[in-house]
C-alpha positions, 0 to 999 in steps of 0.5 A: 504525644500527639502528631499534627495530621491536618491544619487546614483554613476554610477561606471561602463558604463550603457546605461541609468540611470532610476529614478523610481516611488520609488522616483518620485511619488505622495509624491512630486509634485516638484523636484531638480535633480543634475547629473554629468555624463561622457559619454563613447563616445565623442562628444555626447548630454545628453537626457531625457524622462519621465515614465508614468505608469512605461513605457517610454513615447513614441512619439513626445510629448516633447518640449525643448530649450537649449541656450548657455551662451557664444554665440548666439547658440540655440538648440530648438525642438518641438513635438519630442521623448525626451528632449535635456539637452545640446547645445554643445556635450560633451567630454569623456576624463578625467575631461570633461563631464557634470554637470546639475541641473534640476528643475522639476514641475507638475509631478502630475498635470493633468491640467499643463504639466510636465516641467523643467528648469535648467542649464548645464555645460559641457566640449566639445572635447578639454576640452572647457567649455560650460554653458547653460540654459535649459527648457522643457515640455510635450506639452500642449496636453499631460497635463494629464500625471502623471510623475513617473520617468525619463530616462537619457541617451546619444544619443549614447553610454554608460554613463561611470561614474557619480553620481545622486541625487534626492531631493523632494521639500516638499509640 
């Protein structure tokens, strides 16, 4: 089963949304995150970083891959400073933005790297729909990182509004 840990509404613009150690800690090893976000700026990408010991993990320690469902468009990067959560940039008009579901694993492991898989559905500038498959992990050299939070933001501009839900998967 799953336990709802966080159900938050973003009603005024914020630079980023942090899921703190209050919600992501040693109680659960696996999580599901749902987010529906509208960027304040047009044509932007959603990104994510992890917290280790209460601070954002910096450096080129992340790897990710995103694939568009309707084309041969991919975004992949290895040894970068953050995760990418969409392929096609999001629009910011009414009804546009991005909805994502992330299944998160190995949060407390020191033998297997933090990783996630999931999907995003977004609308680009002009309201064209985009379905995307996502995956990412910290590099194998970072397998000892115990993750105690997430930071979600757009590459530029604020999050204008949105909803974020976090569920813990019972052990």
